[in-house]
Every structure is written in structure tokens, then in C-alpha cells.
ROLUM-610989 format. One line per 8 residues: number of its first residue (from 1); their letters; for each residue x, y, z of C-alpha. Coordinates in Angstrom, 3 decimals, padded with zeros to 6 digits, m for minus. Example, Ala and Ser with C-alpha at 12.3 -4.5 7.8 and 13.67 -1.06 7.14 Angstrom:
<rs>
1) as) 012.300 m004.500 007.800 ~ 013.670 m001.060 007.140
</rs>
This chain:
<rs>
1) msdatekt) m000.007 m000.148 m000.163 ~ 001.324 003.357 m000.747 ~ 002.071 005.805 001.545 ~ m000.465 008.358 m000.267 ~ m003.331 005.640 000.278 ~ m001.913 005.119 003.696 ~ m002.326 008.893 004.713 ~ m006.026 009.080 003.377
9) ghhpklst) m007.461 005.641 003.922 ~ m009.854 006.076 001.027 ~ m009.963 004.890 m002.686 ~ m007.468 006.622 m004.907 ~ m008.972 009.436 m007.174 ~ m010.618 007.541 m009.823 ~ m013.586 008.511 m011.698 ~ m017.138 007.557 m011.155
17) ttlviaal) m017.204 005.664 m014.637 ~ m014.195 003.578 m013.676 ~ m015.388 002.335 m010.583 ~ m018.507 001.497 m012.056 ~ m017.052 m000.544 m014.825 ~ m014.559 m002.399 m012.490 ~ m017.569 m002.780 m010.009 ~ m019.270 m004.601 m012.834
25) gvvfgdig) m016.434 m006.882 m013.277 ~ m016.337 m008.099 m009.395 ~ m019.533 m007.173 m007.456 ~ m022.255 m008.121 m009.987 ~ m021.044 m011.444 m011.784 ~ m022.670 m013.339 m009.399 ~ m026.347 m012.086 m009.339 ~ m025.948 m011.054 m013.289
33) tspiytlk) m025.623 m014.762 m014.417 ~ m028.399 m016.059 m012.088 ~ m030.884 m015.942 m015.154 ~ m028.630 m018.797 m016.861 ~ m030.352 m021.524 m014.282 ~ m032.810 m019.513 m011.921 ~ m035.940 m020.352 m014.340 ~ m034.684 m023.513 m015.643
41) ecfsphsp) m034.580 m024.921 m012.221 ~ m038.384 m023.561 m011.847 ~ m039.819 m025.039 m014.879 ~ m037.138 m027.693 m016.397 ~ m039.133 m030.887 m016.123 ~ m035.205 m032.677 m015.277 ~ m035.549 m030.387 m011.821 ~ m036.903 m032.404 m008.826
49) hhvlpthd) m038.912 m029.085 m008.128 ~ m040.571 m027.704 m010.742 ~ m043.802 m026.406 m011.628 ~ m045.544 m026.620 m015.432 ~ m044.988 m023.493 m017.675 ~ m048.772 m022.556 m017.763 ~ m049.643 m018.962 m018.514 ~ m050.723 m018.345 m014.708
57) nllgvisl) m047.642 m020.175 m013.423 ~ m045.228 m017.997 m015.661 ~ m047.149 m014.812 m014.141 ~ m046.635 m015.931 m010.851 ~ m043.165 m017.405 m010.885 ~ m041.407 m014.129 m012.769 ~ m043.640 m012.165 m010.268 ~ m041.773 m013.371 m007.222
65) vlwalivl) m038.466 m013.474 m008.944 ~ m038.778 m009.627 m009.714 ~ m040.292 m008.674 m006.736 ~ m037.431 m010.562 m004.545 ~ m035.055 m008.614 m007.117 ~ m036.791 m005.193 m005.846 ~ m037.338 m005.802 m001.866 ~ m034.203 m007.900 m000.987
73) vcikylvf) m031.652 m006.318 m003.580 ~ m032.946 m002.908 m004.569 ~ m034.589 m001.852 m000.913 ~ m032.942 m004.001 001.719 ~ m029.120 m003.766 000.264 ~ m028.917 m000.852 m001.814 ~ m030.829 001.817 000.208 ~ m030.383 000.487 003.645
81) vlradnkg) m027.697 m002.131 004.044 ~ m025.027 m000.053 002.102 ~ m025.716 002.609 004.836 ~ m023.985 000.054 007.030 ~ m020.500 002.054 006.018 ~ m017.778 001.077 008.445 ~ m015.326 003.734 007.188 ~ m015.977 002.706 003.890
89) eggvlslm) m015.907 m001.327 004.200 ~ m018.821 m003.518 004.018 ~ m020.070 m007.304 004.696 ~ m020.992 m009.346 007.571 ~ m018.117 m008.633 009.759 ~ m017.920 m005.278 009.476 ~ m021.937 m004.909 010.186 ~ m020.865 m007.285 013.144
97) alashgmd) m018.441 m004.520 014.506 ~ m021.180 m001.755 013.883 ~ m023.771 m003.613 015.614 ~ m021.915 m004.571 018.751 ~ m020.544 m001.216 018.936 ~ m021.017 000.599 022.395 ~ m022.576 m002.578 023.677 ~ m019.609 m003.912 026.101
105) evlkrrav) m022.146 m003.532 029.045 ~ m024.352 m005.456 027.502 ~ m022.161 m008.428 027.511 ~ m024.398 m011.308 026.434 ~ m026.053 m009.349 023.975 ~ m022.755 m008.301 022.387 ~ m021.664 m012.300 022.378 ~ m025.128 m013.014 020.322
113) ivllglfg) m024.044 m010.581 017.983 ~ m020.203 m011.583 017.541 ~ m021.437 m015.365 017.569 ~ m023.905 m014.466 014.885 ~ m021.611 m012.654 012.726 ~ m019.057 m015.124 012.812 ~ m021.727 m018.169 011.729 ~ m022.843 m015.439 008.787
121) aallfgdg) m019.050 m015.218 007.629 ~ m018.596 m018.829 007.998 ~ m021.837 m019.768 005.596 ~ m020.211 m016.986 003.040 ~ m017.152 m019.263 002.997 ~ m019.460 m022.262 001.714 ~ m021.452 m019.785 m000.691 ~ m017.877 m019.110 m001.838
129) iitpaisv) m017.370 m022.768 m002.588 ~ m020.737 m023.452 m004.674 ~ m020.616 m020.268 m006.592 ~ m017.630 m021.027 m008.718 ~ m018.929 m024.316 m009.500 ~ m022.620 m023.908 m010.163 ~ m021.977 m020.763 m012.419 ~ m019.477 m021.846 m014.663
137) lsaveglk) m021.270 m025.473 m015.021 ~ m024.348 m024.020 m016.032 ~ m022.730 m021.796 m019.019 ~ m020.835 m024.778 m020.090 ~ m023.993 m026.866 m020.146 ~ m024.854 m024.554 m022.907 ~ m023.099 m026.345 m025.525 ~ m025.582 m029.484 m024.740
145) dggllgsa) m028.830 m027.201 m024.116 ~ m028.020 m025.300 m027.360 ~ m027.454 m028.290 m029.279 ~ m023.886 m027.388 m030.146 ~ m022.726 m030.761 m029.341 ~ m025.462 m032.575 m031.528 ~ m028.448 m034.507 m030.674 ~ m029.054 m037.518 m028.663
153) ptdagaaa) m029.522 m041.049 m030.518 ~ m033.103 m042.047 m030.720 ~ m032.181 m045.393 m029.235 ~ m032.741 m045.209 m025.309 ~ m029.586 m047.202 m024.602 ~ m027.637 m045.219 m026.899 ~ m029.263 m041.872 m025.704 ~ m028.093 m042.844 m022.280
161) lwdekmel) m024.444 m043.466 m022.904 ~ m024.455 m039.931 m025.019 ~ m025.678 m038.144 m022.143 ~ m023.202 m039.995 m019.989 ~ m020.412 m038.694 m022.513 ~ m021.496 m035.260 m022.732 ~ m021.653 m034.890 m018.854 ~ m018.190 m035.872 m018.192
169) limgitmv) m017.009 m033.711 m021.197 ~ m018.709 m030.741 m019.809 ~ m017.637 m031.612 m016.405 ~ m014.048 m031.551 m018.008 ~ m014.091 m028.435 m019.595 ~ m015.708 m027.126 m016.110 ~ m012.933 m028.161 m014.178 ~ m009.848 m026.743 m016.802
177) ilialfav) m011.836 m023.220 m016.435 ~ m011.778 m023.096 m012.618 ~ m008.301 m024.392 m012.422 ~ m007.195 m021.523 m015.040 ~ m009.575 m018.871 m012.826 ~ m007.666 m019.745 m009.748 ~ m004.256 m019.499 m011.097 ~ m004.793 m016.261 m012.127
185) qflgtakm) m005.545 m014.660 m008.687 ~ m002.509 m013.921 m007.833 ~ m002.684 m010.830 m010.332 ~ m005.038 m008.869 m007.859 ~ m008.784 m007.783 m007.854 ~ m007.979 m004.450 m009.473 ~ m006.357 m006.090 m012.737 ~ m009.338 m008.761 m012.771
193) grffgpit) m011.563 m005.975 m012.439 ~ m010.458 m003.863 m015.236 ~ m010.298 m006.797 m017.562 ~ m013.652 m008.427 m016.434 ~ m015.631 m004.873 m016.486 ~ m016.239 m004.329 m020.399 ~ m017.136 m008.384 m020.564 ~ m020.004 m007.984 m017.918
201) glwfvsla) m020.900 m005.095 m019.425 ~ m021.118 m006.559 m022.577 ~ m022.998 m009.537 m020.831 ~ m025.743 m007.034 m019.121 ~ m026.106 m005.553 m022.588 ~ m026.879 m009.352 m024.325 ~ m029.300 m010.093 m021.580 ~ m031.470 m007.181 m022.156
209) algvshli) m031.131 m007.381 m025.800 ~ m032.322 m011.063 m025.553 ~ m035.203 m010.251 m023.564 ~ m036.453 m007.387 m025.450 ~ m036.322 m009.647 m028.654 ~ m038.942 m011.765 m027.057 ~ m041.114 m009.072 m025.349 ~ m041.806 m007.695 m028.458
217) sgpeilaa) m043.868 m010.814 m029.308 ~ m045.193 m011.672 m026.020 ~ m045.931 m008.318 m023.879 ~ m048.618 m009.839 m021.847 ~ m045.515 m011.367 m019.379 ~ m045.132 m007.501 m018.248 ~ m048.178 m008.098 m016.151 ~ m045.723 m010.064 m014.052
225) fnplhgwh) m044.950 m006.695 m012.422 ~ m048.197 m007.026 m010.519 ~ m047.290 m008.574 m007.264 ~ m050.431 m009.959 m006.840 ~ m049.583 m012.538 m009.459 ~ m046.801 m013.486 m007.218 ~ m049.531 m013.989 m004.315 ~ m051.649 m016.168 m006.281
233) flttgghk) m049.565 m018.402 m007.363 ~ m048.240 m018.726 m003.676 ~ m051.572 m019.055 m002.060 ~ m053.274 m021.264 m004.664 ~ m050.636 m023.700 m005.458 ~ m050.089 m025.476 m002.497 ~ m047.037 m027.413 m001.063 ~ m045.273 m027.132 m004.751
241) sfvilgsv) m045.807 m023.531 m005.080 ~ m043.831 m022.848 m001.608 ~ m041.225 m025.325 m002.259 ~ m040.597 m023.301 m005.878 ~ m039.379 m020.499 m003.536 ~ m036.070 m022.301 m003.236 ~ m035.570 m021.941 m006.904 ~ m037.031 m018.615 m007.232
249) flavtgge) m034.329 m017.290 m004.700 ~ m031.619 m018.308 m007.063 ~ m032.596 m014.751 m008.724 ~ m030.827 m013.177 m005.907 ~ m028.298 m015.061 m004.762 ~ m025.258 m012.740 m004.999 ~ m026.972 m009.885 m003.438 ~ m024.677 m010.715 m000.262
257) alyadmgh) m021.634 m009.809 m002.328 ~ m022.897 m005.832 m003.245 ~ m022.498 m005.238 000.451 ~ m019.214 m007.619 000.924 ~ m017.104 m005.854 m002.017 ~ m018.230 m002.228 m001.116 ~ m014.708 m001.194 000.382 ~ m013.383 m001.978 m002.859
265) fgagpirr) m015.368 000.116 m005.235 ~ m017.839 002.232 m003.037 ~ m021.417 002.262 m002.471 ~ m022.112 005.223 m005.115 ~ m020.699 003.203 m007.752 ~ m022.188 000.075 m007.010 ~ m025.933 001.921 m006.763 ~ m025.326 003.278 m009.893
273) awfslvlp) m024.407 000.368 m011.778 ~ m027.132 m001.430 m010.365 ~ m030.126 000.847 m011.038 ~ m028.696 002.131 m014.584 ~ m027.527 m001.203 m016.035 ~ m027.844 m004.255 m014.041 ~ m031.441 m004.205 m012.647 ~ m032.849 m003.585 m016.279
281) alalnylg) m031.178 m005.978 m017.957 ~ m031.886 m008.641 m015.570 ~ m035.269 m007.582 m015.525 ~ m035.782 m007.849 m019.131 ~ m034.008 m010.899 m019.395 ~ m036.530 m013.002 m017.152 ~ m039.595 m011.357 m018.652 ~ m038.218 m012.311 m022.178
289) qgallmkn) m037.625 m015.979 m021.100 ~ m041.202 m015.738 m019.784 ~ m042.340 m014.663 m022.884 ~ m040.372 m017.691 m024.739 ~ m041.912 m020.076 m022.346 ~ m045.686 m018.783 m023.043 ~ m044.925 m019.516 m026.774 ~ m043.029 m022.272 m026.554
297) peaahspf) m043.349 m024.494 m023.183 ~ m041.181 m027.510 m024.386 ~ m037.977 m024.594 m024.118 ~ m038.303 m025.146 m020.283 ~ m035.234 m027.344 m020.155 ~ m033.188 m024.686 m020.651 ~ m034.964 m021.361 m021.741 ~ m031.983 m019.047 m021.410
305) fqmaphwa) m029.900 m020.765 m024.327 ~ m033.062 m021.004 m026.212 ~ m033.910 m017.489 m026.477 ~ m030.575 m017.026 m028.611 ~ m031.449 m017.481 m032.433 ~ m028.995 m020.302 m033.679 ~ m026.215 m018.538 m035.312 ~ m025.946 m016.719 m031.682
313) tlpmvlla) m025.748 m019.645 m029.548 ~ m022.033 m020.715 m029.857 ~ m021.158 m016.780 m028.976 ~ m023.603 m016.690 m026.227 ~ m022.233 m019.780 m024.576 ~ m018.634 m018.223 m024.646 ~ m019.942 m015.029 m023.405 ~ m021.962 m016.922 m020.511
321) taatvias) m018.691 m018.838 m019.835 ~ m016.882 m015.546 m019.186 ~ m019.469 m014.078 m017.102 ~ m019.794 m017.047 m014.898 ~ m016.024 m016.707 m014.711 ~ m016.618 m013.264 m013.623 ~ m019.153 m014.549 m011.312 ~ m016.784 m016.557 m009.494
329) qalitgty) m014.376 m013.706 m009.163 ~ m016.902 m011.821 m006.822 ~ m017.047 m014.518 m004.186 ~ m013.452 m015.581 m004.463 ~ m012.576 m011.499 m003.836 ~ m015.111 m011.486 m001.027 ~ m013.464 m014.700 000.476 ~ m010.491 m013.185 000.605
337) sltlsavq) m011.615 m009.584 002.322 ~ m013.333 m011.886 005.054 ~ m010.580 m013.821 005.493 ~ m008.458 m010.885 006.258 ~ m010.872 m009.394 008.808 ~ m011.159 m012.891 010.610 ~ m007.382 m012.950 011.151 ~ m007.141 m009.232 011.964
345) lgylprls) m010.130 m009.868 014.442 ~ m008.490 m012.776 015.920 ~ m010.992 m015.280 015.037 ~ m008.540 m017.373 012.344 ~ m004.548 m017.874 012.744 ~ m002.227 m015.490 010.706 ~ m002.076 m016.810 006.959 ~ 000.186 m015.386 004.220
353) irhtseha) m001.630 m012.424 003.153 ~ m000.526 m010.149 m000.210 ~ m001.295 m006.777 m001.031 ~ m001.776 m006.944 m004.967 ~ m002.168 m003.180 m005.736 ~ 000.343 m000.356 m004.496 ~ m002.529 002.368 m004.812 ~ m005.995 000.837 m003.732
361) rgqiyipl) m006.691 m000.362 m000.469 ~ m008.550 m003.914 000.136 ~ m006.732 m005.574 m002.806 ~ m005.348 m008.814 m001.696 ~ m004.555 m012.319 m002.530 ~ m004.531 m015.227 000.141 ~ m002.532 m018.413 m001.411 ~ m003.885 m021.006 000.825
369) vnwllmla) m007.483 m019.830 000.786 ~ m007.410 m019.722 m002.856 ~ m005.954 m023.343 m003.335 ~ m008.371 m024.888 m000.991 ~ m011.262 m023.100 m002.402 ~ m010.165 m024.214 m005.836 ~ m010.006 m028.101 m004.560 ~ m013.221 m027.556 m002.966
377) clalvlaf) m014.760 m026.550 m006.154 ~ m013.426 m029.178 m008.320 ~ m014.509 m031.892 m005.891 ~ m018.018 m030.314 m006.199 ~ m017.989 m030.687 m009.897 ~ m017.120 m034.320 m009.517 ~ m019.687 m034.952 m006.881 ~ m022.778 m033.131 m008.258
385) rnstnlaa) m021.927 m033.475 m011.734 ~ m024.333 m030.850 m013.242 ~ m026.003 m027.561 m012.471 ~ m029.283 m029.177 m011.434 ~ m027.964 m031.467 m008.724 ~ m026.002 m028.309 m007.452 ~ m028.611 m025.931 m007.271 ~ m030.243 m028.290 m004.514
393) aygvavtm) m027.189 m027.105 m002.643 ~ m027.327 m023.918 m003.322 ~ m029.287 m021.094 m001.391 ~ m029.619 m022.551 002.084 ~ m026.434 m020.764 003.439 ~ m026.985 m017.591 001.294 ~ m030.722 m017.277 002.998 ~ m029.236 m017.936 006.226
401) tmlittvl) m026.261 m014.970 006.032 ~ m029.173 m012.573 004.430 ~ m031.229 m013.371 007.448 ~ m028.418 m012.871 009.905 ~ m027.674 m009.557 008.084 ~ m031.065 m008.395 008.708 ~ m030.731 m009.268 012.387 ~ m027.235 m007.387 012.916
409) fyfaarhl) m028.503 m004.578 010.782 ~ m031.595 m003.991 013.631 ~ m028.865 m003.778 016.249 ~ m026.853 m001.454 014.108 ~ m029.990 000.763 013.490 ~ m031.177 000.926 016.874 ~ m028.121 000.885 019.320 ~ m025.645 002.832 016.842
417) wkwpllkt) m027.928 005.107 014.324 ~ m030.871 005.270 017.056 ~ m033.203 004.652 014.916 ~ m036.933 004.521 016.350 ~ m037.968 001.398 017.579 ~ m041.192 000.909 015.377 ~ m039.310 002.242 012.071 ~ m036.396 m000.551 012.833
425) valcfifg) m039.016 m003.321 013.686 ~ m041.121 m002.782 010.809 ~ m038.469 m002.730 008.222 ~ m036.499 m005.717 009.414 ~ m039.751 m007.811 010.090 ~ m040.437 m007.289 006.469 ~ m036.921 m008.570 005.081 ~ m037.174 m011.222 007.867
433) vieiafls) m040.513 m012.523 006.857 ~ m039.152 m012.743 003.324 ~ m035.935 m014.265 004.206 ~ m037.494 m016.751 006.362 ~ m040.109 m018.044 003.717 ~ m037.045 m018.402 001.279 ~ m035.239 m020.262 004.054 ~ m037.888 m022.514 004.632
441) anlvkffd) m038.541 m023.588 001.006 ~ m034.381 m024.195 000.463 ~ m034.368 m026.441 003.478 ~ m036.606 m028.918 001.781 ~ m033.547 m029.383 m000.142 ~ m031.385 m030.252 002.717 ~ m030.772 m033.967 001.992 ~ m030.585 m033.161 m001.748
449) ggwfplvv) m027.354 m031.434 m001.199 ~ m028.165 m028.105 000.870 ~ m026.666 m030.024 004.070 ~ m023.095 m029.199 001.983 ~ m022.866 m025.453 002.408 ~ m024.212 m025.711 005.968 ~ m021.390 m028.248 007.028 ~ m018.729 m025.892 005.428
457) gvliftlm) m020.276 m022.978 007.705 ~ m020.153 m025.385 010.814 ~ m016.478 m026.396 010.249 ~ m015.278 m022.851 009.719 ~ m017.359 m021.515 012.463 ~ m015.938 m024.152 014.787 ~ m012.626 m023.050 013.977 ~ m013.020 m019.539 014.420
465) ttwatgrr) m014.768 m020.047 017.931 ~ m012.015 m022.384 018.669 ~ m008.807 m020.199 017.516 ~ m010.921 m017.035 019.266 ~ m011.177 m018.774 022.692 ~ m007.765 m020.650 022.419 ~ m005.916 m017.523 022.094 ~ m007.764 m016.291 025.251
473) lvrasmek) m006.714 m018.998 027.389 ~ m003.087 m018.628 026.116 ~ m002.992 m015.108 026.762 ~ m004.814 m015.960 030.152 ~ m002.106 m018.425 030.972 ~ 000.853 m016.286 030.254 ~ m000.464 m013.341 032.205 ~ m000.760 m015.283 035.260
481) salsqetl) 002.987 m015.283 035.175 ~ 003.757 m011.822 033.743 ~ 005.134 m008.737 035.642 ~ 003.710 m005.061 034.525 ~ 006.290 m003.145 032.590 ~ 006.742 m000.510 035.124 ~ 007.577 m003.128 037.996 ~ 010.110 m004.537 035.827
489) ceslkrrp) 011.578 m000.913 035.293 ~ 011.857 m000.639 039.014 ~ 012.950 m003.681 039.382 ~ 015.955 m003.401 036.925 ~ 016.988 000.107 038.463 ~ 017.615 m001.434 041.842 ~ 019.531 m004.167 040.551 ~ 021.001 m003.328 036.974
497) pvmvpgta) 021.943 m005.911 034.733 ~ 024.838 m006.199 032.196 ~ 023.861 m003.578 029.572 ~ 024.718 m004.811 026.030 ~ 024.656 m001.959 023.015 ~ 021.867 m001.436 020.590 ~ 018.043 m001.399 020.648 ~ 016.040 m004.348 021.791
505) ifmsstsg) 012.335 m004.922 020.307 ~ 010.244 m006.655 022.392 ~ 006.757 m007.849 020.678 ~ 003.798 m008.308 023.355 ~ 000.198 m009.391 022.827 ~ m001.070 m007.348 025.998 ~ m000.269 m003.747 026.252 ~ 001.527 m002.705 029.620
513) rtpiallh) 002.790 m006.868 030.473 ~ 006.162 m007.950 030.316 ~ 006.670 m010.144 027.597 ~ 007.716 m013.567 028.539 ~ 010.531 m013.552 025.764 ~ 012.220 m010.815 027.825 ~ 011.909 m012.609 031.225 ~ 013.354 m015.092 029.532
521) slkhyrai) 016.293 m013.680 027.940 ~ 017.140 m011.851 031.475 ~ 016.868 m015.188 033.173 ~ 019.401 m016.737 030.165 ~ 021.690 m014.156 029.703 ~ 021.809 m011.840 032.455 ~ 022.397 m008.955 030.218 ~ 019.829 m006.701 028.499
529) hervifmt) 019.826 m004.029 025.526 ~ 020.665 000.229 026.536 ~ 017.506 000.577 024.755 ~ 014.172 m001.583 025.180 ~ 011.095 m000.844 023.528 ~ 007.881 m003.052 024.598 ~ 005.478 m003.224 021.284 ~ 001.927 m003.953 021.101
537) litedepw) m000.171 m004.286 018.061 ~ m003.981 m003.561 018.562 ~ m006.848 m004.136 016.107 ~ m009.662 m002.063 016.365 ~ m013.554 m002.964 015.624 ~ m013.157 m000.695 012.519 ~ m011.748 m001.159 009.141 ~ m009.427 001.454 008.707
545) vtpgrrvq) m007.438 003.527 011.288 ~ m005.892 006.668 010.327 ~ m002.029 007.291 010.322 ~ m002.672 010.009 012.774 ~ m003.901 007.544 015.438 ~ m001.582 004.826 014.366 ~ 001.028 005.235 017.090 ~ 001.203 005.714 020.398
553) vealsdgf) 004.782 006.342 022.336 ~ 005.316 006.489 025.907 ~ 008.671 006.952 027.805 ~ 008.451 004.436 030.765 ~ 012.243 004.878 032.422 ~ 015.658 005.854 031.414 ~ 016.406 003.461 028.039 ~ 012.536 001.876 028.173
561) wrvtgryg) 009.894 002.641 025.973 ~ 005.968 001.448 025.177 ~ 004.642 001.635 021.466 ~ 001.548 000.680 020.783 ~ 000.324 000.469 017.390 ~ m003.320 000.445 016.259 ~ m004.538 m000.918 013.061 ~ m007.978 m001.792 011.411
569) fmqkpdvp) m009.233 m005.185 010.725 ~ m008.930 m004.774 007.056 ~ m005.249 m003.329 007.577 ~ m002.305 m005.373 007.746 ~ 000.434 m004.553 010.404 ~ 003.863 m003.008 009.327 ~ 006.398 m002.701 011.888 ~ 009.275 m001.265 010.070
577) rllrqcan) 006.836 001.545 008.960 ~ 005.518 001.949 012.501 ~ 008.941 002.510 013.683 ~ 009.471 005.093 011.315 ~ 006.324 006.988 012.581 ~ 007.646 006.671 015.876 ~ 010.351 009.526 014.931 ~ 007.504 011.961 015.165
585) hgleveae) 006.906 011.262 018.736 ~ 010.557 011.366 020.033 ~ 011.715 007.934 019.511 ~ 014.007 007.300 016.130 ~ 014.490 003.777 015.708 ~ 016.284 002.059 012.290 ~ 013.998 m001.546 012.248 ~ 017.008 m003.003 010.153
593) katfflgr) 019.498 m002.160 013.047 ~ 017.190 m003.177 015.806 ~ 016.776 m006.579 017.291 ~ 013.445 m007.912 017.424 ~ 012.660 m010.687 020.225 ~ 009.675 m012.736 019.737 ~ 007.647 m015.367 021.922 ~ 006.602 m018.245 020.462
601) eiivpshk) 003.968 m020.754 022.118 ~ 003.999 m024.045 021.416 ~ 000.348 m025.118 022.421 ~ 000.358 m028.554 024.960 ~ m003.489 m029.691 024.913 ~ m004.423 m030.833 028.791 ~ m007.171 m031.612 031.183 ~ m007.485 m028.152 032.487
609) pgmarwre) m010.762 m026.197 032.358 ~ m011.354 m024.123 029.394 ~ m012.137 m025.961 026.047 ~ m012.880 m029.698 025.387 ~ m010.307 m031.689 024.864 ~ m010.585 m031.917 020.528 ~ m010.920 m028.412 020.643 ~ m007.639 m027.913 022.311
617) hlfafask) m005.767 m030.544 019.634 ~ m007.642 m028.238 016.792 ~ m006.134 m025.115 018.257 ~ m002.790 m026.637 018.452 ~ m003.134 m027.580 014.617 ~ m003.831 m024.299 013.707 ~ m001.182 m022.813 015.426 ~ 001.229 m024.697 013.502
625) laqqpaty) m000.463 m023.496 010.386 ~ 000.101 m019.763 011.303 ~ 002.251 m017.375 009.258 ~ 005.689 m016.780 011.437 ~ 005.182 m013.817 013.328 ~ 008.002 m012.146 011.841 ~ 007.052 m012.328 007.918 ~ 003.579 m011.413 009.004
633) fqipvgrv) 004.506 m008.177 010.667 ~ 007.230 m007.565 008.058 ~ 010.232 m007.596 010.333 ~ 013.483 m007.341 008.452 ~ 014.578 m010.534 007.851 ~ 017.807 m011.591 010.051 ~ 016.943 m009.527 013.295 ~ 014.672 m011.431 014.778
641) ielgqqve) 015.249 m013.930 017.789 ~ 012.450 m016.237 018.812 ~ 012.181 m017.780 022.078 ~ 009.916 m020.840 022.671 ~ 007.577 m021.717 025.729 ~ 005.255 m024.472 026.232 ~ 001.643 m023.402 027.398 ~ m000.791 m025.775 028.625
649) i) m004.687 m024.773 028.120
</rs>
């Protein structure tokens, strides 16, 4: 990150048009590719939960799709949730920090908010695995659905063999595309956005053009804008009409990405892109598919690709594939941001995190997360084989995350913004009822694959809570034998040790406490450097801390200093830069000439009360995966001495 960016803490000066185009390439890919499979899952005879494409059913389902987009995306996210701007950053963890702000005195309520936020974040990891798999798979299936791979033989046995070969071919192409996508992530979000933005713009223009071409011959589908058609479909269609909500919800998956990626582009460009291009294109395409099905119900097996004239089928498949790759990018980017927040807030081990832009904040790449996501996506393609099977796994995690966002938004609106109770309850009740209805319908698909993202979410939630609890137990164990820094200074005045030339910097996780590394050093060497700095780095419950608040310097005694560095949960600590800032406070230190002492805890599971034994072993394993502190804090190579200590928890 450049010094200019560090000073401002905001986006570099880019034009709104540039940000809108870049946002198209990152934020809207997921929701923008939903037309490929949403109505297919609602009406295709191959879908386990479908309805017949009759006149009334078409008006009802498309009305539900349009109003889901209007209420959940336009009103909830674009109008209200994007106001929950945590110093420019969005996402469920940022909203969790806002919702719990100022609630330390209500510890139980704050704990519930934190747990909800963590579970919502964990569910988004599950969503991040499914989105690339279903998006790319559904686009590549256009080769078969559009007739580009030929027709199945008339003989039943030969047709089954042909279907099997086509499925394997489509799976193979999908896996190659996914491997290529994850392999280029190191280039960074900014470069990906600039490259993908114009392609996504062309995609939305194509969606609109296809929709208009069919609307001209079937304008009666425009009646779907009347919400009464959706209500009539739900209230008269029985159980099947309710279950179809699980497929209708596919139209709004990706809505959470609009909020999660707010920090990359800002709320203004995201709103402009949505209302000027994305929403009109989506609405026109869904209406166009409805008009096509009214005239030709046999196209229900793949209404999206059946919209294109034969000559345009291959270009549309290629464009759809490119668009679904971009859809995957939206979730991959969001997953990186989510991981960085969780690491900085102390809910995941320190991972190798690379900043991919010198000018734009939040542009990061996390290798371990990238490759784990890729392996999980490939495993999903192999396990579920086609987009219809994957659609059964899609939706449960997203609806839960949306519902959690509504709950957290309620607390933020009430306790942070002081909204009136009636206004807050009324608004969140409307969103909550709709999301509970969608969640209930999606839970019907639980045993068909809906269990997968929930299992992923529970596993990651368990890891995050275990890591946070384990770190708290380690700190408590070490503080029992720790002295205050003031007490140490007084003790050394009375009985001075041997003085060694130079500066020693002791990293301490708790401000005011003497690091164990220093006590071990005194015990073994019976000497101390002529200048000692106790350094503590604190992560605040906000995404960005300005340079003016970054560093606090205190002189404790002759030769002893205390330095406290403050960072937001979207900022990566940089110790050399922090030391340079100390010069403004009367403490001049050259990181390249100082010696850094780091304590390294070796976790030993025990029968002590605190955590279950299996969680202690999980915590010990996660500790081994954590990046070396010297690397994470960007301490100069060759200037570090690590002192290990076994810690029982």
C-alpha cells in the first residue's frame, strides 16, 4: 500500500465511470449470471422441484423473481444495508462490528451478535465454494442445451450413453476453466476488475437484448410486475408453489456480494451500476424468458440458451462462460476480504496475505484460501456432476447469511444510529419474513445437497470460535506469570543487569505486561540492551485506522519505551513503517539495526478447564499453520530472535 493511500485511507482518485466499470467486473458477476439457471430450475422437467410452464405459473414465478430483486436487493441492500458503512468497508463482519459498537456493557447481547456475525461469515465461505462450481458448470452446459454438441440418439440405450459422455465432457471443460481462474488470482482484484468489467457490461447488454427480442412478441408477460400474480401463485398452488421459492431465490444469490465488496469500489458506484444497467438487464431477461415459455413451453429444459437464435448460440455460450468466471471472481474476492477481517480480529490464524496493489486498499490475495477454494470447487463438480444437482446445494447458506444480516442491521440501526423502534422493527420484520420463507423453502433441499454449505459453515465457525477461545486461554495462562512493565523497570533500576549496546524490541500481545521473551532473555543471558522497546499491536473494531491514530509512544524509564500501534481489521501491520512514524513522537529507531525478540508459544493440550480436549488439539494444529510472526509483521530478515515456551491450555 502506498504512503498516499495510507495517509488518506480512501480510494485513489478514480472517476465514477471507472469505478462503475470495475464494479461490474467484480461485484455483479454472481447475481448477473443467475438468469442462466433460475427459471430452468423453476420449470425444467429435469429439476426435482418444478412447476409446469402454464400461463398462470409463468406470471406467478416471474412476479416472485422480479419482486425478490426489488425488495431484497434494491430496497434492503442498495437503499438500507449499504448505509452500514464501517469507514468504507462492508460485509457481515463489518456489520457485526457496527452492531456491537458501544455494547460492551451488555456482554450477553454482544456475545450473541459476535456469534451471529461469525456464523454468517462462515456460511459465506460455503457460498464461495458453490458459486464458482454452479456458475461455470451451468454456462458450459449451454454447449449441450444449445445443441452445439449434436443431438442425442433416438435409441434409449445409446441416448443414455451419449448423455453420460456429454456430462463427462462438460465436467472436464468446467474443471479446466476453474483451475485457470484460480491460477490467475495472484494478479489481484484491480487488474481482474479492469479486464472483466467491459465483458460483464457486454453480458448485461446481451441479457437485455435477448429479453427485448422476445418481449416484442409476447408483451403480456409484463403483467408479472403486478405482485398479486406472485401472491396468487403462492396461495393457490399448495406445497409445490411454496417449494419453488427455493428455486426463485437463485435470482438473488449474489446480493450479499454487493455489500461485502463495498470496500473495493464504494456504495455510490455500486448503486449506479445496479440501477442504470444491472437491474434493467436482469428484469428484461427474466421477462423475455417468460415470454418465450408462454409461446414455447418445450423450451423449459433450458430457456436461457433457447432465447438466442441458432447462429448466436455459440457466442452466447462463450460470453456466458466468461460471465460465470467473473461471477466466481465476486465470491473469491469477497472470501479474501472476509479472511483478512477474521485474521485481524483474531478469529483465524495469521495467514500469508499479499497486497496486490500499491494504490488501492483492500486489494489482496491469500494463497492458502485460494487453493483450498479451488480444490473444494473441483470436488463439488465431481460429486454433483451437473448444475441441477448443484442447485439443490445452493441457497440454504445464502438465505441464512441474508437473515443474519437483517438481524445485525437491526442492532446497528437501533443502538448505533438510534432509529425509532417502530421504524426499525417494521423494516426488519418485512425483510425477515421474506427471508424466512425463502430459507424454509430451501431447507426442503437439505438432503439433496443443501447440507453441504451448512457443514462447511459449521466447520469454519467451529475453527473461528476455537481459535478465538484458544488465544484467550493462552493470554490468560501467560499473564499469570507476567509482570507489569513498570514493575520490571523499577526492579532493573535496583539491580541493573549487564548493558548491551543497541536496541531490543519485544513484541507483546498485551499492552502494559512484560513479554515472556524478555523474562526468558534476562534469565538466560543476565543482560539487557541499552534501549528496550515494548511493542503491542492492537486491532480495532473498525476497518481502517488513520495514520494520525496509528502510533502511541510512552517513555517508561531511562532506556525503556512503550509503543502501541493501532490497525483496522482490513489493514495488515507493518512494523518498519510503524517505527518510522515513532520519530514524530521523539523515538528514532531503524528497524534494520534493531533486534526483535518474539515469543513463540508451543500449545500443549491438557485436562485443564477451558475447552474440550478435541478443540484444544484443533487449536494446536491451527497454531502450526499460522504464518511466522516475523513474516506477518514484515520484520526485516535476520533481525529476529524467537524464544519458545510451552503453554498448557
